[in-house]
N, CA and C atoms of all chains as a GROMACS GRO file, in nm:
protein
  621
    1MET      N    1   2.008  13.178   8.444
    1MET     CA    2   2.028  13.040   8.459
    1MET      C    3   1.972  12.948   8.579
    2LEU      N    4   1.882  13.117   8.669
    2LEU     CA    5   1.836  13.109   8.838
    2LEU      C    6   1.715  13.038   8.769
    3TYR      N    7   1.686  13.121   8.674
    3TYR     CA    8   1.502  13.096   8.618
    3TYR      C    9   1.525  13.035   8.584
    4VAL      N   10   1.582  12.944   8.526
    4VAL     CA   11   1.562  12.798   8.421
    4VAL      C   12   1.518  12.723   8.585
    5LEU      N   13   1.655  12.695   8.663
    5LEU     CA   14   1.718  12.632   8.736
    5LEU      C   15   1.545  12.612   8.942
    6ASP      N   16   1.486  12.772   8.840
    6ASP     CA   17   1.388  12.703   8.960
    6ASP      C   18   1.267  12.688   8.903
    7LEU      N   19   1.262  12.695   8.706
    7LEU     CA   20   1.166  12.608   8.622
    7LEU      C   21   1.173  12.480   8.717
    8SER      N   22   1.285  12.461   8.655
    8SER     CA   23   1.281  12.319   8.574
    8SER      C   24   1.315  12.268   8.725
    9LEU      N   25   1.335  12.333   8.841
    9LEU     CA   26   1.278  12.209   8.972
    9LEU      C   27   1.127  12.207   9.057
   10SER      N   28   1.044  12.307   8.962
   10SER     CA   29   0.920  12.375   9.066
   10SER      C   30   0.833  12.202   9.064
   11SER      N   31   0.825  12.256   8.872
   11SER     CA   32   0.738  12.121   8.938
   11SER      C   33   0.744  12.034   8.758
   12ALA      N   34   0.688  11.918   8.731
   12ALA     CA   35   0.720  11.832   8.646
   12ALA      C   36   0.637  11.928   8.517
   13GLU      N   37   0.587  12.035   8.451
   13GLU     CA   38   0.507  12.136   8.350
   13GLU      C   39   0.644  12.201   8.317
   14GLY      N   40   0.671  12.246   8.445
   14GLY     CA   41   0.837  12.372   8.510
   14GLY      C   42   0.905  12.251   8.395
   15PHE      N   43   0.958  12.153   8.472
   15PHE     CA   44   1.067  12.124   8.395
   15PHE      C   45   1.029  12.106   8.255
   16ALA      N   46   0.934  12.024   8.177
   16ALA     CA   47   0.874  12.030   8.034
   16ALA      C   48   0.922  12.188   8.019
   17GLN      N   49   0.859  12.280   8.058
   17GLN     CA   50   0.886  12.399   7.993
   17GLN      C   51   1.058  12.389   7.945
   18ALA      N   52   1.130  12.408   8.084
   18ALA     CA   53   1.244  12.475   8.103
   18ALA      C   54   1.387  12.373   7.992
   19LYS      N   55   1.243  12.233   7.951
   19LYS     CA   56   1.339  12.190   7.864
   19LYS      C   57   1.340  12.212   7.685
   20ALA      N   58   1.176  12.229   7.678
   20ALA     CA   59   1.186  12.333   7.535
   20ALA      C   60   1.252  12.448   7.543
   21PHE      N   61   1.230  12.553   7.642
   21PHE     CA   62   1.315  12.670   7.644
   21PHE      C   63   1.450  12.634   7.559
   22LEU      N   64   1.512  12.579   7.671
   22LEU     CA   65   1.631  12.543   7.615
   22LEU      C   66   1.660  12.463   7.514
   23GLY      N   67   1.614  12.383   7.433
   23GLY     CA   68   1.604  12.355   7.328
   23GLY      C   69   1.591  12.442   7.220
   24GLY      N   70   1.540  12.535   7.187
   24GLY     CA   71   1.568  12.643   7.159
   24GLY      C   72   1.680  12.699   7.069
   25SER      N   73   1.719  12.726   6.962
   25SER     CA   74   1.864  12.750   6.859
   25SER      C   75   1.944  12.903   6.958
   26LEU      N   76   1.801  12.992   6.999
   26LEU     CA   77   1.943  13.156   7.078
   26LEU      C   78   1.926  13.034   7.147
   27ALA      N   79   1.826  12.964   7.233
   27ALA     CA   80   1.943  12.926   7.423
   27ALA      C   81   2.051  12.833   7.394
   28LYS      N   82   2.066  12.749   7.316
   28LYS     CA   83   2.168  12.625   7.278
   28LYS      C   84   2.250  12.806   7.249
   29LEU      N   85   2.286  12.870   7.209
   29LEU     CA   86   2.401  12.972   7.150
   29LEU      C   87   2.463  13.021   7.271
   30VAL      N   88   2.361  13.018   7.364
   30VAL     CA   89   2.387  13.135   7.461
   30VAL      C   90   2.419  13.071   7.624
   31VAL      N   91   2.372  12.927   7.597
   31VAL     CA   92   2.432  12.813   7.690
   31VAL      C   93   2.578  12.764   7.639
   32TRP      N   94   2.620  12.778   7.490
   32TRP     CA   95   2.754  12.775   7.471
   32TRP      C   96   2.795  12.785   7.497
   33GLY      N   97   2.779  12.943   7.505
   33GLY     CA   98   2.856  13.118   7.513
   33GLY      C   99   2.903  13.107   7.655
   34LEU      N  100   2.818  13.059   7.718
   34LEU     CA  101   2.779  13.105   7.906
   34LEU      C  102   2.874  13.012   7.935
   35LEU      N  103   2.915  12.826   7.903
   35LEU     CA  104   2.959  12.709   7.901
   35LEU      C  105   3.104  12.738   7.834
   36SER      N  106   3.085  12.822   7.729
   36SER     CA  107   3.250  12.869   7.676
   36SER      C  108   3.355  12.965   7.765
   37ALA      N  109   3.257  13.041   7.803
   37ALA     CA  110   3.359  13.164   7.930
   37ALA      C  111   3.368  13.082   7.998
   38LEU      N  112   3.302  12.949   8.074
   38LEU     CA  113   3.319  12.946   8.233
   38LEU      C  114   3.446  12.814   8.191
   39LEU      N  115   3.418  12.787   8.143
   39LEU     CA  116   3.545  12.629   8.090
   39LEU      C  117   3.647  12.696   8.029
   40TYR      N  118   3.670  12.844   7.971
   40TYR     CA  119   3.795  12.885   7.943
   40TYR      C  120   3.859  12.956   8.112
   41HIS      N  121   3.730  13.027   8.172
   41HIS     CA  122   3.764  13.082   8.308
   41HIS      C  123   3.856  12.932   8.447
   42MET      N  124   3.778  12.844   8.432
   42MET     CA  125   3.834  12.739   8.434
   42MET      C  126   3.959  12.693   8.408
   43VAL      N  127   3.982  12.638   8.303
   43VAL     CA  128   4.119  12.608   8.271
   43VAL      C  129   4.209  12.726   8.320
   44ALA      N  130   4.188  12.834   8.249
   44ALA     CA  131   4.301  12.953   8.318
   44ALA      C  132   4.320  12.957   8.468
   45GLY      N  133   4.205  12.945   8.543
   45GLY     CA  134   4.226  12.890   8.720
   45GLY      C  135   4.310  12.810   8.747
   46VAL      N  136   4.292  12.720   8.709
   46VAL     CA  137   4.359  12.536   8.729
   46VAL      C  138   4.479  12.611   8.684
   47ARG      N  139   4.549  12.679   8.584
   47ARG     CA  140   4.704  12.758   8.545
   47ARG      C  141   4.733  12.833   8.637
   48HIS      N  142   4.612  12.920   8.726
   48HIS     CA  143   4.696  12.978   8.811
   48HIS      C  144   4.731  12.865   8.903
   49LEU      N  145   4.669  12.802   8.968
   49LEU     CA  146   4.677  12.721   9.122
   49LEU      C  147   4.771  12.612   9.076
   50VAL      N  148   4.806  12.578   8.968
   50VAL     CA  149   4.997  12.542   8.938
   50VAL      C  150   5.058  12.574   8.957
   51MET      N  151   5.067  12.720   8.859
   51MET     CA  152   5.179  12.862   8.884
   51MET      C  153   5.191  12.892   9.041
   52ASP      N  154   5.040  12.890   9.143
   52ASP     CA  155   5.041  12.921   9.303
   52ASP      C  156   5.180  12.784   9.338
   53ALA      N  157   5.107  12.665   9.306
   53ALA     CA  158   5.248  12.591   9.297
   53ALA      C  159   5.420  12.576   9.219
   54GLY      N  160   5.410  12.671   9.204
   54GLY     CA  161   5.558  12.762   9.194
   54GLY      C  162   5.614  12.724   9.034
   55VAL      N  163   5.486  12.618   8.948
   55VAL     CA  164   5.550  12.489   8.786
   55VAL      C  165   5.566  12.613   8.679
   56GLY      N  166   5.586  12.617   8.662
   56GLY     CA  167   5.522  12.795   8.520
   56GLY      C  168   5.616  12.885   8.567
   57GLU      N  169   5.702  12.919   8.625
   57GLU     CA  170   5.648  13.071   8.654
   57GLU      C  171   5.730  13.168   8.628
   58THR      N  172   5.846  13.098   8.490
   58THR     CA  173   5.905  13.121   8.394
   58THR      C  174   5.882  13.246   8.275
   59LEU      N  175   6.005  13.282   8.250
   59LEU     CA  176   5.840  13.364   8.103
   59LEU      C  177   5.861  13.268   8.006
   60GLU      N  178   5.888  13.178   7.984
   60GLU     CA  179   5.899  13.056   7.919
   60GLU      C  180   5.806  12.994   7.886
   61GLY      N  181   5.827  12.985   8.081
   61GLY     CA  182   5.674  12.857   8.105
   61GLY      C  183   5.576  12.935   8.127
   62GLY      N  184   5.552  13.104   8.102
   62GLY     CA  185   5.451  13.131   8.114
   62GLY      C  186   5.441  13.145   7.964
   63LYS      N  187   5.467  13.189   7.876
   63LYS     CA  188   5.438  13.176   7.739
   63LYS      C  189   5.337  13.029   7.747
   64GLN      N  190   5.462  12.887   7.749
   64GLN     CA  191   5.356  12.801   7.711
   64GLN      C  192   5.251  12.813   7.800
   65GLY      N  193   5.293  12.792   7.881
   65GLY     CA  194   5.133  12.772   8.021
   65GLY      C  195   5.052  12.854   7.910
   66SER      N  196   5.041  12.963   7.903
   66SER     CA  197   4.902  13.046   7.836
   66SER      C  198   4.879  12.972   7.661
   67LYS      N  199   4.969  12.841   7.648
   67LYS     CA  200   4.992  12.815   7.477
   67LYS      C  201   4.860  12.678   7.534
   68ILE      N  202   4.914  12.635   7.613
   68ILE     CA  203   4.816  12.486   7.682
   68ILE      C  204   4.709  12.569   7.721
   69VAL      N  205   4.675  12.640   7.764
   69VAL     CA  206   4.584  12.682   7.847
   69VAL      C  207   4.469  12.692   7.701
   70ILE      N  208   4.491  12.801   7.662
   70ILE     CA  209   4.401  12.742   7.475
   70ILE      C  210   4.424  12.686   7.416
   71ALA      N  211   4.464  12.634   7.404
   71ALA     CA  212   4.454  12.539   7.374
   71ALA      C  213   4.378  12.412   7.414
   72VAL      N  214   4.379  12.369   7.525
   72VAL     CA  215   4.294  12.274   7.645
   72VAL      C  216   4.155  12.382   7.619
   73SER      N  217   4.195  12.493   7.652
   73SER     CA  218   4.036  12.569   7.659
   73SER      C  219   3.923  12.497   7.505
   74ALA      N  220   4.036  12.486   7.405
   74ALA     CA  221   3.976  12.560   7.240
   74ALA      C  222   3.919  12.392   7.197
   75VAL      N  223   3.965  12.272   7.269
   75VAL     CA  224   3.953  12.178   7.200
   75VAL      C  225   3.796  12.136   7.358
   76LEU      N  226   3.788  12.143   7.444
   76LEU     CA  227   3.634  12.214   7.527
   76LEU      C  228   3.540  12.236   7.511
   77ILE      N  229   3.607  12.353   7.453
   77ILE     CA  230   3.461  12.433   7.359
   77ILE      C  231   3.414  12.433   7.326
   78VAL      N  232   3.507  12.301   7.180
   78VAL     CA  233   3.462  12.208   7.079
   78VAL      C  234   3.383  12.088   7.175
   79LEU      N  235   3.423  12.012   7.248
   79LEU     CA  236   3.281  11.881   7.278
   79LEU      C  237   3.251  12.022   7.324
   80ALA      N  238   3.203  12.084   7.411
   80ALA     CA  239   3.089  12.152   7.483
   80ALA      C  240   2.980  12.170   7.384
   81GLY      N  241   3.057  12.224   7.241
   81GLY     CA  242   2.910  12.289   7.151
   81GLY      C  243   2.894  12.121   7.100
   82VAL      N  244   2.990  11.991   7.125
   82VAL     CA  245   2.905  11.886   7.010
   82VAL      C  246   2.778  11.825   7.109
   83TRP      N  247   2.854  11.862   7.280
   83TRP     CA  248   2.743  11.856   7.367
   83TRP      C  249   2.582  11.878   7.324
   84VAL      N  250   2.611  12.055   7.329
   84VAL     CA  251   2.533  12.082   7.309
   84VAL      C  252   2.423  12.114   7.227
   85TRP      N  253   2.457  12.080   7.119
   85TRP     CA  254   2.327  12.081   6.956
   85TRP      C  255   2.371  11.891   6.895
   86MET      N  256   4.853  15.715  10.199
   86MET     CA  257   4.809  15.600  10.335
   86MET      C  258   4.719  15.540  10.264
   87VAL      N  259   4.713  15.363  10.294
   87VAL     CA  260   4.669  15.318  10.254
   87VAL      C  261   4.504  15.278  10.304
   88THR      N  262   4.411  15.374  10.230
   88THR     CA  263   4.235  15.376  10.244
   88THR      C  264   4.162  15.267  10.218
   89ASN      N  265   4.173  15.081  10.221
   89ASN     CA  266   4.164  14.997  10.120
   89ASN      C  267   4.020  14.920  10.261
   90VAL      N  268   3.936  15.006  10.222
   90VAL     CA  269   3.778  14.983  10.357
   90VAL      C  270   3.717  14.808  10.329
   91THR      N  271   3.737  14.818  10.161
   91THR     CA  272   3.625  14.717  10.090
   91THR      C  273   3.691  14.633  10.063
   92ASN      N  274   3.813  14.566  10.075
   92ASN     CA  275   3.801  14.426  10.031
   92ASN      C  276   3.750  14.358  10.114
   93PHE      N  277   3.719  14.222  10.086
   93PHE     CA  278   3.639  14.122  10.181
   93PHE      C  279   3.704  14.076  10.295
   94SER      N  280   3.811  14.085  10.344
   94SER     CA  281   3.815  14.078  10.482
   94SER      C  282   3.942  14.101  10.574
   95ARG      N  283   3.981  14.229  10.557
   95ARG     CA  284   4.105  14.290  10.555
   95ARG      C  285   4.241  14.257  10.566
   96SER      N  286   4.224  14.139  10.437
   96SER     CA  287   4.329  14.064  10.447
   96SER      C  288   4.341  14.083  10.329
   97GLY      N  289   4.491  14.065  10.272
   97GLY     CA  290   4.485  14.039  10.134
   97GLY      C  291   4.550  13.868  10.083
   98LEU      N  292   4.592  13.836  10.239
   98LEU     CA  293   4.588  13.648  10.217
   98LEU      C  294   4.538  13.551  10.200
   99PHE      N  295   4.370  13.671  10.291
   99PHE     CA  296   4.266  13.606  10.316
   99PHE      C  297   4.182  13.596  10.208
  100ASP      N  298   4.176  13.688  10.189
  100ASP     CA  299   4.104  13.737   9.998
  100ASP      C  300   4.218  13.635   9.882
  101TRP      N  301   4.321  13.659   9.876
  101TRP     CA  302   4.362  13.543   9.801
  101TRP      C  303   4.320  13.359   9.833
  102MET      N  304   4.342  13.398   9.945
  102MET     CA  305   4.284  13.247   9.965
  102MET      C  306   4.200  13.206   9.945
  103ALA      N  307   4.044  13.281  10.001
  103ALA     CA  308   3.932  13.235   9.988
  103ALA      C  309   3.936  13.224   9.817
  104GLN      N  310   3.960  13.321   9.714
  104GLN     CA  311   4.005  13.298   9.594
  104GLN      C  312   3.968  13.196   9.521
  105ARG      N  313   4.054  13.074   9.538
  105ARG     CA  314   4.101  12.981   9.550
  105ARG      C  315   4.069  12.878   9.570
  106VAL      N  316   4.021  12.855   9.716
  106VAL     CA  317   3.969  12.796   9.762
  106VAL      C  318   3.740  12.751   9.714
  107SER      N  319   3.773  12.909   9.713
  107SER     CA  320   3.610  12.851   9.657
  107SER      C  321   3.611  12.854   9.519
  108ALA      N  322   3.738  12.861   9.426
  108ALA     CA  323   3.739  12.838   9.264
  108ALA      C  324   3.793  12.709   9.310
  109VAL      N  325   3.851  12.574   9.384
  109VAL     CA  326   3.837  12.511   9.331
  109VAL      C  327   3.716  12.437   9.351
  110ILE      N  328   3.613  12.430   9.471
  110ILE     CA  329   3.499  12.468   9.519
  110ILE      C  330   3.379  12.432   9.334
  111LEU      N  331   3.417  12.553   9.349
  111LEU     CA  332   3.304  12.583   9.238
  111LEU      C  333   3.369  12.491   9.092
  112ALA      N  334   3.483  12.500   9.083
  112ALA     CA  335   3.511  12.382   8.956
  112ALA      C  336   3.459  12.220   9.067
  113ALA      N  337   3.504  12.197   9.097
  113ALA     CA  338   3.423  12.099   9.163
  113ALA      C  339   3.268  12.071   9.148
  114TYR      N  340   3.209  12.146   9.195
  114TYR     CA  341   3.059  12.151   9.152
  114TYR      C  342   3.006  12.187   8.991
  115PHE      N  343   3.038  12.231   8.873
  115PHE     CA  344   3.064  12.263   8.817
  115PHE      C  345   3.093  12.160   8.711
  116LEU      N  346   3.198  12.050   8.718
  116LEU     CA  347   3.210  11.929   8.684
  116LEU      C  348   3.157  11.816   8.714
  117PHE      N  349   3.120  11.827   8.897
  117PHE     CA  350   2.972  11.734   8.912
  117PHE      C  351   2.822  11.738   8.804
  118LEU      N  352   2.840  11.857   8.840
  118LEU     CA  353   2.715  11.906   8.751
  118LEU      C  354   2.700  11.890   8.634
  119LEU      N  355   2.728  11.876   8.553
  119LEU     CA  356   2.835  11.912   8.351
  119LEU      C  357   2.821  11.697   8.363
  120GLY      N  358   2.906  11.665   8.501
  120GLY     CA  359   2.890  11.536   8.376
  120GLY      C  360   2.824  11.412   8.449
  121TYR      N  361   2.660  11.459   8.542
  121TYR     CA  362   2.598  11.474   8.580
  121TYR      C  363   2.469  11.465   8.452
  122LEU      N  364   2.478  11.576   8.383
  122LEU     CA  365   2.373  11.603   8.254
  122LEU      C  366   2.423  11.534   8.147
  123VAL      N  367   2.593  11.478   8.139
  123VAL     CA  368   2.668  11.451   7.996
  123VAL      C  369   2.617  11.311   8.067
  124THR      N  370   2.579  11.246   8.204
  124THR     CA  371   2.590  11.085   8.147
  124THR      C  372   2.373  11.065   8.186
  125HIS      N  373   2.296  11.144   8.241
  125HIS     CA  374   2.180  11.125   8.221
  125HIS      C  375   2.106  11.233   8.062
  126SER      N  376   2.118  11.238   7.972
  126SER     CA  377   2.107  11.294   7.875
  126SER      C  378   1.932  11.220   7.836
  127GLY      N  379   1.856  11.144   7.918
  127GLY     CA  380   1.712  11.141   7.911
  127GLY      C  381   1.650  11.181   8.009
  128LEU      N  382   1.675  11.347   8.019
  128LEU     CA  383   1.678  11.332   8.205
  128LEU      C  384   1.532  11.321   8.217
  129THR      N  385   1.517  11.359   8.363
  129THR     CA  386   1.310  11.307   8.357
  129THR      C  387   1.327  11.387   8.495
  130PHE      N  388   1.186  11.495   8.556
  130PHE     CA  389   1.161  11.538   8.666
  130PHE      C  390   1.192  11.481   8.796
  131ALA      N  391   1.173  11.333   8.746
  131ALA     CA  392   1.158  11.271   8.922
  131ALA      C  393   1.287  11.280   8.913
  132ASP      N  394   1.441  11.185   8.884
  132ASP     CA  395   1.581  11.241   8.856
  132ASP      C  396   1.628  11.366   8.853
  133TRP      N  397   1.584  11.462   8.895
  133TRP     CA  398   1.619  11.540   8.855
  133TRP      C  399   1.614  11.668   8.971
  134HIS      N  400   1.397  11.618   8.955
  134HIS     CA  401   1.469  11.681   9.136
  134HIS      C  402   1.501  11.602   9.286
  135GLY      N  403   1.528  11.488   9.284
  135GLY     CA  404   1.573  11.369   9.341
  135GLY      C  405   1.663  11.425   9.364
  136LEU      N  406   1.789  11.461   9.266
  136LEU     CA  407   1.920  11.519   9.301
  136LEU      C  408   1.870  11.598   9.394
  137PHE      N  409   1.806  11.716   9.382
  137PHE     CA  410   1.776  11.878   9.460
  137PHE      C  411   1.784  11.798   9.575
  138ALA      N  412   1.628  11.760   9.585
  138ALA     CA  413   1.594  11.686   9.723
  138ALA      C  414   1.731  11.670   9.808
  139GLN      N  415   1.802  11.540   9.762
  139GLN     CA  416   1.916  11.523   9.907
  139GLN      C  417   1.956  11.615   9.992
  140THR      N  418   1.990  11.586  10.082
  140THR     CA  419   2.063  11.700  10.156
  140THR      C  420   2.215  11.727  10.136
  141SER      N  421   2.259  11.585  10.130
  141SER     CA  422   2.425  11.654  10.035
  141SER      C  423   2.399  11.709   9.889
  142MET      N  424   2.321  11.667   9.821
  142MET     CA  425   2.344  11.800   9.718
  142MET      C  426   2.296  11.936   9.760
  143ARG      N  427   2.220  11.988   9.836
  143ARG     CA  428   2.160  12.124   9.932
  143ARG      C  429   2.327  12.179   9.983
  144VAL      N  430   2.373  12.111  10.046
  144VAL     CA  431   2.503  12.113  10.110
  144VAL      C  432   2.604  12.162  10.030
  145PHE      N  433   2.606  12.034   9.908
  145PHE     CA  434   2.693  12.095   9.787
  145PHE      C  435   2.654  12.220   9.722
  146SER      N  436   2.496  12.232   9.716
  146SER     CA  437   2.446  12.373   9.631
  146SER      C  438   2.504  12.568   9.710
  147LEU      N  439   2.436  12.542   9.848
  147LEU     CA  440   2.514  12.566   9.935
  147LEU      C  441   2.663  12.661   9.966
  148LEU      N  442   2.734  12.551   9.978
  148LEU     CA  443   2.901  12.607   9.947
  148LEU      C  444   2.915  12.642   9.859
  149ALA      N  445   2.913  12.645   9.677
  149ALA     CA  446   2.863  12.664   9.547
  149ALA      C  447   2.876  12.822   9.529
  150LEU      N  448   2.683  12.828   9.543
  150LEU     CA  449   2.649  12.926   9.624
  150LEU      C  450   2.778  13.060   9.676
  151VAL      N  451   2.756  12.992   9.820
  151VAL     CA  452   2.875  13.133   9.894
  151VAL      C  453   2.956  13.094   9.807
  152SER      N  454   3.088  13.003   9.778
  152SER     CA  455   3.143  13.018   9.719
  152SER      C  456   3.182  13.126   9.570
  153LEU      N  457   3.012  13.034   9.511
  153LEU     CA  458   2.995  13.214   9.444
  153LEU      C  459   3.019  13.365   9.461
  154GLY      N  460   2.987  13.346   9.599
  154GLY     CA  461   2.933  13.592   9.644
  154GLY      C  462   3.134  13.527   9.687
  155ALA      N  463   3.161  13.492   9.721
  155ALA     CA  464   3.280  13.559   9.776
  155ALA      C  465   3.369  13.562   9.668
  156HIS      N  466   3.390  13.420   9.545
  156HIS     CA  467   3.462  13.461   9.450
  156HIS      C  468   3.496  13.569   9.363
  157ALA      N  469   3.324  13.610   9.333
  157ALA     CA  470   3.324  13.669   9.248
  157ALA      C  471   3.323  13.836   9.249
  158TRP      N  472   3.298  13.811   9.425
  158TRP     CA  473   3.371  13.901   9.547
  158TRP      C  474   3.463  14.003   9.442
  159VAL      N  475   3.537  13.873   9.540
  159VAL     CA  476   3.728  13.923   9.538
  159VAL      C  477   3.721  13.923   9.340
  160GLY      N  478   3.707  13.846   9.251
  160GLY     CA  479   3.729  13.901   9.161
  160GLY      C  480   3.691  14.019   9.123
  161MET      N  481   3.564  14.071   9.094
  161MET     CA  482   3.527  14.181   9.059
  161MET      C  483   3.584  14.370   9.190
  162TRP      N  484   3.580  14.307   9.292
  162TRP     CA  485   3.717  14.392   9.358
  162TRP      C  486   3.830  14.428   9.320
  163THR      N  487   3.858  14.292   9.296
  163THR     CA  488   4.002  14.310   9.154
  163THR      C  489   4.001  14.422   9.045
  164ILE      N  490   3.941  14.398   9.049
  164ILE     CA  491   3.947  14.409   8.841
  164ILE      C  492   3.872  14.592   8.929
  165SER      N  493   3.824  14.591   9.001
  165SER     CA  494   3.734  14.799   9.018
  165SER      C  495   3.881  14.811   9.106
  166THR      N  496   3.947  14.759   9.172
  166THR     CA  497   4.081  14.845   9.208
  166THR      C  498   4.177  14.862   9.097
  167ASP      N  499   4.134  14.795   9.094
  167ASP     CA  500   4.272  14.749   8.929
  167ASP      C  501   4.242  14.908   8.788
  168TYR      N  502   4.142  14.903   8.732
  168TYR     CA  503   4.128  14.984   8.676
  168TYR      C  504   3.985  15.136   8.721
  169LEU      N  505   3.949  15.070   8.779
  169LEU     CA  506   3.830  15.255   8.806
  169LEU      C  507   3.976  15.320   8.962
  170THR      N  508   4.061  15.398   8.865
  170THR     CA  509   4.098  15.459   8.970
  170THR      C  510   4.176  15.609   8.926
  171PRO      N  511   4.106  15.680   9.000
  171PRO     CA  512   4.190  15.803   8.965
  171PRO      C  513   4.272  15.857   8.889
  172MET      N  514   4.412  15.740   8.843
  172MET     CA  515   4.407  15.747   8.699
  172MET      C  516   4.396  15.780   8.631
  173ALA      N  517   4.288  15.675   8.635
  173ALA     CA  518   4.173  15.639   8.430
  173ALA      C  519   4.068  15.704   8.470
  174PHE      N  520   4.049  15.761   8.569
  174PHE     CA  521   3.826  15.887   8.616
  174PHE      C  522   3.920  16.002   8.694
  175GLY      N  523   4.026  16.017   8.763
  175GLY     CA  524   4.050  16.114   8.836
  175GLY      C  525   3.965  16.140   8.963
  176LYS      N  526   3.912  16.268   8.980
  176LYS     CA  527   3.878  16.320   9.119
  176LYS      C  528   3.702  16.151   9.148
  177ALA      N  529   3.629  16.173   8.990
  177ALA     CA  530   3.506  16.107   9.016
  177ALA      C  531   3.602  15.937   9.063
  178ALA      N  532   3.653  15.905   9.069
  178ALA     CA  533   3.738  15.755   9.110
  178ALA      C  534   3.608  15.661   9.245
  179THR      N  535   3.700  15.714   9.312
  179THR     CA  536   3.645  15.693   9.436
  179THR      C  537   3.470  15.625   9.436
  180ALA      N  538   3.382  15.777   9.422
  180ALA     CA  539   3.272  15.750   9.357
  180ALA      C  540   3.186  15.639   9.332
  181LEU      N  541   3.254  15.638   9.211
  181LEU     CA  542   3.218  15.570   9.074
  181LEU      C  543   3.252  15.407   9.076
  182ARG      N  544   3.364  15.341   9.206
  182ARG     CA  545   3.422  15.218   9.217
  182ARG      C  546   3.314  15.194   9.346
  183PHE      N  547   3.277  15.268   9.464
  183PHE     CA  548   3.196  15.171   9.497
  183PHE      C  549   3.101  15.181   9.466
  184LEU      N  550   3.044  15.314   9.363
  184LEU     CA  551   2.910  15.240   9.308
  184LEU      C  552   2.930  15.112   9.228
  185PHE      N  553   3.055  15.046   9.134
  185PHE     CA  554   3.031  14.983   9.126
  185PHE      C  555   3.041  14.883   9.193
  186GLN      N  556   3.147  14.869   9.330
  186GLN     CA  557   3.164  14.783   9.447
  186GLN      C  558   3.010  14.730   9.520
  187ALA      N  559   2.949  14.880   9.481
  187ALA     CA  560   2.809  14.840   9.539
  187ALA      C  561   2.704  14.763   9.473
  188VAL      N  562   2.717  14.752   9.351
  188VAL     CA  563   2.591  14.718   9.228
  188VAL      C  564   2.662  14.542   9.272
  189CYS      N  565   2.803  14.498   9.262
  189CYS     CA  566   2.780  14.409   9.289
  189CYS      C  567   2.767  14.302   9.368
  190GLY      N  568   2.863  14.426   9.504
  190GLY     CA  569   2.786  14.370   9.619
  190GLY      C  570   2.570  14.310   9.635
  191ILE      N  571   2.538  14.367   9.590
  191ILE     CA  572   2.383  14.366   9.575
  191ILE      C  573   2.347  14.280   9.512
  192ALA      N  574   2.400  14.242   9.436
  192ALA     CA  575   2.358  14.149   9.264
  192ALA      C  576   2.472  14.040   9.343
  193MET      N  577   2.506  14.016   9.425
  193MET     CA  578   2.599  13.866   9.417
  193MET      C  579   2.505  13.849   9.576
  194PHE      N  580   2.465  13.945   9.704
  194PHE     CA  581   2.339  13.888   9.791
  194PHE      C  582   2.236  13.886   9.688
  195ALA      N  583   2.176  13.936   9.645
  195ALA     CA  584   2.022  13.900   9.549
  195ALA      C  585   2.006  13.763   9.512
  196PHE      N  586   2.147  13.712   9.416
  196PHE     CA  587   2.141  13.553   9.382
  196PHE      C  588   2.219  13.473   9.480
  197PHE      N  589   2.268  13.499   9.621
  197PHE     CA  590   2.219  13.423   9.737
  197PHE      C  591   2.117  13.362   9.759
  198VAL      N  592   2.034  13.538   9.781
  198VAL     CA  593   1.914  13.508   9.844
  198VAL      C  594   1.773  13.354   9.754
  199TRP      N  595   1.824  13.408   9.609
  199TRP     CA  596   1.757  13.400   9.562
  199TRP      C  597   1.778  13.178   9.548
  200GLY      N  598   1.870  13.163   9.522
  200GLY     CA  599   1.928  13.092   9.541
  200GLY      C  600   1.898  12.975   9.639
  201VAL      N  601   1.889  13.048   9.714
  201VAL     CA  602   1.850  12.926   9.878
  201VAL      C  603   1.653  12.899   9.867
  202GLN      N  604   1.650  13.044   9.842
  202GLN     CA  605   1.516  13.016   9.783
  202GLN      C  606   1.449  12.889   9.708
  203ILE      N  607   1.496  12.893   9.606
  203ILE     CA  608   1.520  12.778   9.510
  203ILE      C  609   1.502  12.602   9.595
  204LEU      N  610   1.673  12.635   9.607
  204LEU     CA  611   1.709  12.489   9.707
  204LEU      C  612   1.629  12.478   9.808
  205TRP      N  613   1.537  12.530   9.915
  205TRP     CA  614   1.481  12.517   9.952
  205TRP      C  615   1.347  12.478   9.979
  206SER      N  616   1.294  12.556   9.856
  206SER     CA  617   1.175  12.485   9.817
  206SER      C  618   1.144  12.341   9.677
  207VAL      N  619   1.287  12.297   9.752
  207VAL     CA  620   1.250  12.124   9.618
  207VAL      C  621   1.206  12.062   9.691
   0.00000   0.00000   0.00000
């Protein structure tokens, strides 16, 4: 990722190279995979912050929260896939 | 006896806070970049280069880079002290854990230096 950032910022040619590289189907799959992991991690992290604030700390709340995290993440991951392809 | 010398700050409370503050910064940076890329579908080199050439973007990027190092360290430290234990690995646990943490620390430092180099060459 840092390599692609470096390439994309190095010069106009580097930017074109990075663009072409990210257009490949394997690169798209990797980008989607990374985005998926990051989105899920972020949604689960937001849930941690919500629970730090004292919301949903019961057993029932915990179960419900975990379901919400999976549902929201799934929607975001599908949207990310639509965006990547 | 508590022999924790490898945590981020000698204080679990500070680590707890650093993890959350860095998390919010990283979320803001990620959402900003994602939003920028989604709204600039025909992105040109001039736009992209111009974005990262701004001082405000340098500050934001460097803040995110520092946060990434801190966040990853707290996370990896927590995982290593939870799972690389004498209960799971016997006498080798301390050496194994230290090695794992050393690799993580060097990786984070390397990413930080590399990131600074990229940002400052723009």
